[in-house]
OpenMM code with the backbone's topology and positions (N, CA, C; nanometers):
from openmm import Vec3, app, unit

residues = "UNK UNK UNK UNK UNK UNK UNK UNK UNK UNK UNK UNK UNK UNK UNK UNK UNK UNK UNK UNK UNK UNK UNK UNK UNK UNK UNK UNK UNK UNK UNK UNK UNK UNK UNK UNK UNK UNK UNK UNK UNK UNK UNK UNK UNK UNK UNK UNK UNK UNK UNK UNK UNK UNK UNK UNK UNK UNK UNK UNK UNK UNK UNK UNK UNK UNK UNK UNK UNK UNK UNK UNK UNK UNK UNK UNK UNK UNK UNK UNK UNK UNK UNK UNK UNK UNK UNK UNK UNK UNK UNK UNK UNK UNK UNK UNK UNK UNK UNK UNK UNK UNK UNK UNK UNK".split()
positions = [
    Vec3(-1.7678, 17.6572, 3.1232),
    Vec3(-1.7381, 17.7852, 3.0634),
    Vec3(-1.7229, 17.8887, 3.1760),
    Vec3(-1.6216, 17.9752, 3.1670),
    Vec3(-1.5986, 18.0733, 3.2721),
    Vec3(-1.7063, 18.1811, 3.2686),
    Vec3(-1.7254, 18.2440, 3.3833),
    Vec3(-1.8274, 18.3499, 3.3933),
    Vec3(-1.7918, 18.4671, 3.3034),
    Vec3(-1.6616, 18.4973, 3.2939),
    Vec3(-1.6173, 18.6097, 3.2105),
    Vec3(-1.6481, 18.5826, 3.0636),
    Vec3(-1.6198, 18.4624, 3.0171),
    Vec3(-1.6447, 18.4264, 2.8767),
    Vec3(-1.7953, 18.4288, 2.8466),
    Vec3(-1.8743, 18.3769, 2.9391),
    Vec3(-2.0197, 18.3756, 2.9203),
    Vec3(-2.0730, 18.5180, 2.9163),
    Vec3(-2.0199, 18.6061, 3.0029),
    Vec3(-2.0606, 18.7458, 3.0061),
    Vec3(-2.0275, 18.8142, 2.8736),
    Vec3(-1.9107, 18.7848, 2.8158),
    Vec3(-1.8712, 18.8421, 2.6873),
    Vec3(-1.9637, 18.7973, 2.5758),
    Vec3(-2.0020, 18.6715, 2.5768),
    Vec3(-2.0922, 18.6209, 2.4738),
    Vec3(-2.2308, 18.6843, 2.4852),
    Vec3(-2.2754, 18.7046, 2.6068),
    Vec3(-2.4048, 18.7689, 2.6290),
    Vec3(-2.4014, 18.9117, 2.5754),
    Vec3(-2.2927, 18.9829, 2.6010),
    Vec3(-2.2802, 19.1205, 2.5541),
    Vec3(-2.2795, 19.1280, 2.4025),
    Vec3(-2.2142, 19.0320, 2.3366),
    Vec3(-2.2119, 19.0320, 2.1905),
    Vec3(-2.3511, 19.0116, 2.1335),
    Vec3(-2.4337, 18.9365, 2.2033),
    Vec3(-2.5693, 18.9096, 2.1560),
    Vec3(-2.6586, 19.0335, 2.1692),
    Vec3(-2.6252, 19.1220, 2.2621),
    Vec3(-2.7031, 19.2439, 2.2803),
    Vec3(-2.6568, 19.3499, 2.1801),
    Vec3(-2.7482, 19.4334, 2.1385),
    Vec3(-2.7091, 19.5444, 2.0520),
    Vec3(-2.6460, 19.6542, 2.1379),
    Vec3(-2.5722, 19.7398, 2.0726),
    Vec3(-2.5095, 19.8506, 2.1459),
    Vec3(-2.6171, 19.9399, 2.2065),
    Vec3(-2.7301, 19.9515, 2.1387),
    Vec3(-2.8404, 20.0318, 2.1906),
    Vec3(-2.8937, 19.9732, 2.3215),
    Vec3(-2.9093, 19.8411, 2.3246),
    Vec3(-2.9568, 19.7746, 2.4470),
    Vec3(-2.8576, 19.7947, 2.5611),
    Vec3(-2.7308, 19.7837, 2.5295),
    Vec3(-2.6283, 19.8011, 2.6328),
    Vec3(-2.6235, 19.9450, 2.6833),
    Vec3(-2.6360, 20.0404, 2.5925),
    Vec3(-2.6314, 20.1805, 2.6340),
    Vec3(-2.7500, 20.2197, 2.7202),
    Vec3(-2.8639, 20.1555, 2.7008),
    Vec3(-2.9811, 20.1856, 2.7842),
    Vec3(-2.9544, 20.1556, 2.9313),
    Vec3(-2.8591, 20.0682, 2.9574),
    Vec3(-2.8231, 20.0367, 3.0961),
    Vec3(-2.7418, 20.1494, 3.1598),
    Vec3(-2.6869, 20.2359, 3.0754),
    Vec3(-2.6021, 20.3457, 3.1233),
    Vec3(-2.6479, 20.4765, 3.0589),
    Vec3(-2.7546, 20.5366, 3.1109),
    Vec3(-2.8122, 20.6555, 3.0479),
    Vec3(-2.7142, 20.7728, 3.0350),
    Vec3(-2.6228, 20.7880, 3.1297),
    Vec3(-2.5270, 20.8985, 3.1210),
    Vec3(-2.4334, 20.8795, 3.0018),
    Vec3(-2.3896, 20.7559, 2.9784),
    Vec3(-2.3032, 20.7306, 2.8635),
    Vec3(-2.3797, 20.7486, 2.7327),
    Vec3(-2.5050, 20.7068, 2.7323),
    Vec3(-2.5872, 20.7252, 2.6134),
    Vec3(-2.6000, 20.8744, 2.5812),
    Vec3(-2.6202, 20.9542, 2.6840),
    Vec3(-2.6308, 21.0992, 2.6655),
    Vec3(-2.5011, 21.1551, 2.6082),
    Vec3(-2.3876, 21.1075, 2.6591),
    Vec3(-2.2574, 21.1568, 2.6115),
    Vec3(-2.2346, 21.1207, 2.4650),
    Vec3(-2.2741, 21.0009, 2.4253),
    Vec3(-2.2573, 20.9595, 2.2858),
    Vec3(-2.3458, 21.0452, 2.1955),
    Vec3(-2.4654, 21.0736, 2.2426),
    Vec3(-2.5532, 21.1622, 2.1659),
    Vec3(-2.4912, 21.3013, 2.1522),
    Vec3(-2.4272, 21.3489, 2.2589),
    Vec3(-2.3590, 21.4788, 2.2546),
    Vec3(-2.2444, 21.4757, 2.1537),
    Vec3(-2.1685, 21.3657, 2.1510),
    Vec3(-2.0603, 21.3516, 2.0532),
    Vec3(-2.1152, 21.3578, 1.9103),
    Vec3(-2.2254, 21.2873, 1.8880),
    Vec3(-2.2862, 21.2897, 1.7548),
    Vec3(-2.3335, 21.4300, 1.7174),
    Vec3(-2.3866, 21.5033, 1.8151),
    Vec3(-2.4281, 21.6418, 1.7892),
    Vec3(-2.3091, 21.7279, 1.7468),
    Vec3(-2.1937, 21.7034, 1.8116),
    Vec3(-2.0736, 21.7793, 1.7755),
    Vec3(-2.0283, 21.7414, 1.6345),
    Vec3(-2.0252, 21.6121, 1.6048),
    Vec3(-1.9848, 21.5656, 1.4718),
    Vec3(-2.0764, 21.6238, 1.3644),
    Vec3(-2.2060, 21.6254, 1.3928),
    Vec3(-2.3038, 21.6780, 1.2968),
    Vec3(-2.3139, 21.8303, 1.3020),
    Vec3(-2.2460, 21.8906, 1.4003),
    Vec3(-2.2487, 22.0353, 1.4235),
    Vec3(-2.3923, 22.0856, 1.4345),
    Vec3(-2.4725, 22.0116, 1.5102),
    Vec3(-2.6153, 22.0410, 1.5256),
    Vec3(-2.6426, 22.1806, 1.5791),
    Vec3(-2.5589, 22.2252, 1.6715),
    Vec3(-2.5805, 22.3562, 1.7334),
    Vec3(-2.5091, 22.4681, 1.6585),
    Vec3(-2.4280, 22.4334, 1.5600),
    Vec3(-2.3527, 22.5347, 1.4855),
    Vec3(-2.2420, 22.5976, 1.5668),
    Vec3(-2.1979, 22.5305, 1.6738),
    Vec3(-2.0953, 22.5846, 1.7631),
    Vec3(-1.9551, 22.5826, 1.7022),
    Vec3(-1.9306, 22.4889, 1.6119),
    Vec3(-1.7958, 22.4717, 1.5578),
    Vec3(-1.7903, 22.5191, 1.4142),
    Vec3(-1.7201, 22.6310, 1.3951),
    Vec3(-1.7017, 22.6833, 1.2606),
    Vec3(-1.5705, 22.6300, 1.2034),
    Vec3(-1.4701, 22.6186, 1.2902),
    Vec3(-1.3383, 22.5705, 1.2496),
    Vec3(-1.3101, 22.4351, 1.3130),
    Vec3(-1.2160, 22.3642, 1.2535),
    Vec3(-1.1774, 22.2320, 1.3050),
    Vec3(-1.1248, 22.2414, 1.4479),
    Vec3(-1.0519, 22.3470, 1.4800),
    Vec3(-1.0001, 22.3647, 1.6167),
    Vec3(-1.1133, 22.3724, 1.7182),
    Vec3(-1.2206, 22.4405, 1.6814),
    Vec3(-1.3352, 22.4524, 1.7715),
    Vec3(-1.4034, 22.3174, 1.7893),
    Vec3(-1.4187, 22.2428, 1.6814),
    Vec3(-1.4791, 22.1095, 1.6896),
    Vec3(-1.3909, 22.0181, 1.7747),
    Vec3(-1.2612, 22.0272, 1.7556),
    Vec3(-1.1681, 21.9448, 1.8328),
    Vec3(-1.1797, 21.9746, 1.9819),
    Vec3(-1.1868, 22.1009, 2.0170),
    Vec3(-1.1991, 22.1405, 2.1573),
    Vec3(-1.3294, 22.0869, 2.2173),
    Vec3(-1.4394, 22.0994, 2.1425),
    Vec3(-1.5680, 22.0477, 2.1894),
    Vec3(-1.5638, 21.8966, 2.2069),
    Vec3(-1.5018, 21.8271, 2.1118),
    Vec3(-1.4903, 21.6812, 2.1204),
    Vec3(-1.4070, 21.6375, 2.2397),
    Vec3(-1.2936, 21.7027, 2.2613),
    Vec3(-1.2082, 21.6662, 2.3749),
    Vec3(-1.2812, 21.6856, 2.5073),
    Vec3(-1.3528, 21.7948, 2.5194),
    Vec3(-1.4262, 21.8213, 2.6431),
    Vec3(-1.5351, 21.7164, 2.6651),
    Vec3(-1.6053, 21.6823, 2.5589),
    Vec3(-1.7118, 21.5817, 2.5710),
    Vec3(-1.6526, 21.4436, 2.6009),
    Vec3(-1.5397, 21.4114, 2.5407),
    Vec3(-1.4741, 21.2833, 2.5697),
    Vec3(-1.4260, 21.2775, 2.7151),
    Vec3(-1.3788, 21.3905, 2.7667),
    Vec3(-1.3372, 21.3953, 2.9078),
    Vec3(-1.4568, 21.3666, 2.9983),
    Vec3(-1.5701, 21.4300, 2.9693),
    Vec3(-1.6909, 21.4058, 3.0482),
    Vec3(-1.7355, 21.2600, 3.0365),
    Vec3(-1.7268, 21.2059, 2.9153),
    Vec3(-1.7653, 21.0669, 2.8945),
    Vec3(-1.6755, 20.9735, 2.9762),
    Vec3(-1.5473, 21.0027, 2.9804),
    Vec3(-1.4546, 20.9222, 3.0603),
    Vec3(-1.4913, 20.9242, 3.2079),
    Vec3(-1.5266, 21.0411, 3.2583),
    Vec3(-1.5678, 21.0519, 3.3987),
    Vec3(-1.6945, 20.9707, 3.4240),
    Vec3(-1.7909, 20.9814, 3.3345),
    Vec3(-1.9158, 20.9066, 3.3497),
    Vec3(-1.8909, 20.7560, 3.3409),
    Vec3(-1.8016, 20.7161, 3.2501),
    Vec3(-1.7701, 20.5734, 3.2344),
    Vec3(-1.7050, 20.5186, 3.3612),
    Vec3(-1.6131, 20.5927, 3.4187),
    Vec3(-1.5486, 20.5472, 3.5422),
    Vec3(-1.6463, 20.5421, 3.6588),
    Vec3(-1.7369, 20.6378, 3.6643),
    Vec3(-1.8397, 20.6369, 3.7686),
    Vec3(-1.9288, 20.5135, 3.7536),
    Vec3(-1.9703, 20.4846, 3.6312),
    Vec3(-2.0539, 20.3663, 3.6062),
    Vec3(-1.9777, 20.2389, 3.6420),
    Vec3(-1.8493, 20.2341, 3.6068),
    Vec3(-1.7667, 20.1174, 3.6391),
    Vec3(-1.7595, 20.0990, 3.7914),
    Vec3(-1.7338, 20.2072, 3.8635),
    Vec3(-1.7207, 20.1995, 4.0091),
    Vec3(-1.8515, 20.1561, 4.0745),
    Vec3(-1.9632, 20.2083, 4.0275),
    Vec3(-2.0929, 20.1704, 4.0838),
    Vec3(-2.1217, 20.0229, 4.0589),
    Vec3(-2.0893, 19.9772, 3.9389),
    Vec3(-2.1122, 19.8353, 3.9061),
    Vec3(-2.0206, 19.7449, 3.9880),
    Vec3(-1.8958, 19.7846, 4.0029),
    Vec3(-1.7993, 19.7080, 4.0822),
    Vec3(-1.8461, 19.6996, 4.2271),
    Vec3(-1.8928, 19.8102, 4.2806),
    Vec3(-1.9415, 19.8144, 4.4186),
    Vec3(-2.0604, 19.7203, 4.4364),
    Vec3(-2.1536, 19.7235, 4.3423),
    Vec3(-2.2704, 19.6341, 4.3495),
    Vec3(-2.2291, 19.4875, 4.3454),
    Vec3(-2.1345, 19.4558, 4.2581),
    Vec3(-2.0875, 19.3171, 4.2493),
    Vec3(-2.0212, 19.2717, 4.3787),
    Vec3(-1.9420, 19.3597, 4.4403),
    Vec3(-1.8764, 19.3245, 4.5663),
    Vec3(-1.9779, 19.3018, 4.6773),
    Vec3(-2.0794, 19.3849, 4.6808),
    Vec3(-2.1831, 19.3694, 4.7828),
    Vec3(-2.2544, 19.2358, 4.7644),
    Vec3(-2.2900, 19.2020, 4.6402),
    Vec3(-2.3565, 19.0741, 4.6127),
    Vec3(-2.2660, 18.9574, 4.6488),
    Vec3(-2.1380, 18.9682, 4.6139),
    Vec3(-2.0436, 18.8607, 4.6436),
    Vec3(-2.0290, 18.8410, 4.7942),
    Vec3(-2.0164, 18.9492, 4.8671),
    Vec3(-2.0022, 18.9405, 5.0132),
    Vec3(-2.1289, 18.8843, 5.0770),
    Vec3(-2.2435, 18.9236, 5.0252),
    Vec3(-2.3700, 18.8751, 5.0806),
    Vec3(-2.3865, 18.7254, 5.0576),
    Vec3(-2.3312, 18.6755, 4.9484),
    Vec3(-2.3480, 18.5328, 4.9177),
    Vec3(-2.2457, 18.4436, 4.9875),
    Vec3(-2.1423, 18.5027, 5.0423),
    Vec3(-2.0386, 18.4220, 5.1085),
    Vec3(-2.0758, 18.3988, 5.2541),
    Vec3(-2.0806, 18.2733, 5.2917),
    Vec3(-2.1189, 18.2398, 5.4286),
    Vec3(-2.0021, 18.2554, 5.5258),
    Vec3(-1.8787, 18.2591, 5.4747),
    Vec3(-1.7633, 18.2696, 5.5635),
    Vec3(-1.7391, 18.4125, 5.6118),
    Vec3(-1.8124, 18.5076, 5.5568),
    Vec3(-1.7995, 18.6456, 5.6019),
    Vec3(-1.9140, 18.6780, 5.6960),
    Vec3(-1.8807, 18.7342, 5.8095),
    Vec3(-1.9864, 18.7710, 5.9040),
    Vec3(-2.0117, 18.9205, 5.8935),
    Vec3(-2.1346, 18.9558, 5.9100),
    Vec3(-2.1707, 19.0973, 5.9040),
    Vec3(-2.1429, 19.1620, 6.0387),
    Vec3(-2.0938, 19.2825, 6.0334),
    Vec3(-2.0731, 19.3602, 6.1553),
    Vec3(-2.2078, 19.4211, 6.1926),
    Vec3(-2.2475, 19.3966, 6.3170),
    Vec3(-2.3742, 19.4531, 6.3621),
    Vec3(-2.3491, 19.5365, 6.4858),
    Vec3(-2.4308, 19.6364, 6.5001),
    Vec3(-2.4192, 19.7244, 6.6150),
    Vec3(-2.4597, 19.6479, 6.7404),
    Vec3(-2.3844, 19.6697, 6.8468),
    Vec3(-2.4162, 19.6048, 6.9735),
    Vec3(-2.5497, 19.6559, 7.0262),
    Vec3(-2.6247, 19.5650, 7.0891),
    Vec3(-2.7513, 19.6055, 7.1500),
    Vec3(-2.7290, 19.6688, 7.2865),
    Vec3(-2.6272, 19.6218, 7.3578),
    Vec3(-2.6058, 19.6737, 7.4937),
    Vec3(-2.5070, 19.7884, 7.4889),
    Vec3(-2.5095, 19.8662, 7.5960),
    Vec3(-2.4151, 19.9780, 7.6066),
    Vec3(-2.2926, 19.9384, 7.6870),
    Vec3(-2.2781, 19.8113, 7.7175),
    Vec3(-2.1641, 19.7625, 7.7950),
    Vec3(-2.2038, 19.7307, 7.9364),
    Vec3(-2.1032, 19.7087, 8.0201),
    Vec3(-2.1316, 19.6782, 8.1596),
    Vec3(-2.1394, 19.8075, 8.2395),
    Vec3(-2.2275, 19.8097, 8.3379),
    Vec3(-2.2406, 19.9328, 8.4188),
    Vec3(-2.1139, 19.9547, 8.5025),
    Vec3(-2.0871, 20.0795, 8.5323),
    Vec3(-1.9705, 20.1139, 8.6166),
    Vec3(-1.9855, 20.0505, 8.7550),
    Vec3(-1.8737, 20.0000, 8.8077),
    Vec3(-1.8766, 19.9389, 8.9405),
    Vec3(-1.8269, 20.0350, 9.0452),
    Vec3(-1.8135, 20.1576, 9.0107),
    Vec3(-1.7657, 20.2564, 9.1053),
    Vec3(-1.6387, 20.3199, 9.0527),
    Vec3(-1.5837, 20.4099, 9.1324),
    Vec3(-1.4621, 20.4804, 9.0891),
    Vec3(-1.3423, 20.3878, 9.1008),
    Vec3(-1.2499, 20.4020, 9.0088),
    Vec3(-1.1252, 20.3233, 9.0189),
    Vec3(-1.0292, 20.3923, 9.1105),
    Vec3(-0.9429, 20.3160, 9.1724),
    Vec3(-0.8503, 20.3735, 9.2709),
    Vec3(-0.7269, 20.4249, 9.2116),
] * unit.nanometer
topology = app.Topology()
chain = topology.addChain("A")
for resn in residues:
    res = topology.addResidue(resn, chain)
    for name in ("N", "CA", "C"):
        topology.addAtom(name, app.Element.getBySymbol(name[0]), res)
C-alpha cells in the first residue's frame, strides 16, 4: 500500500476535531467563521456586512493554511534528507586555511 493511500486512510479514521488540534491557527479561524455565521458579536446587520467579514476571515484562513502547509513540507524535507545516506551534510571547516607564505610577486 502506498504511503499516500495509508495517510489518507489514517486521516479518515481521525475526527475533524482531532485533526484541527494539530493546527491551532486553523482551528481558531474556523471558530471565527462560526462566530460570524452565528453573528455572535452582532457585527453584521446586513448580508453585505456578513459577506465582507466572511471573506476577510477566509483570506486569513487561507494564509494560515498555506503557512501550515509550508511548515509541514519543510519538516518532511528535513526528515527525508536526514534519512538519506547519499546526501552529505555541509559542515563548517575547522581550519582557517593554509597560512600565507609571503607576498606574491
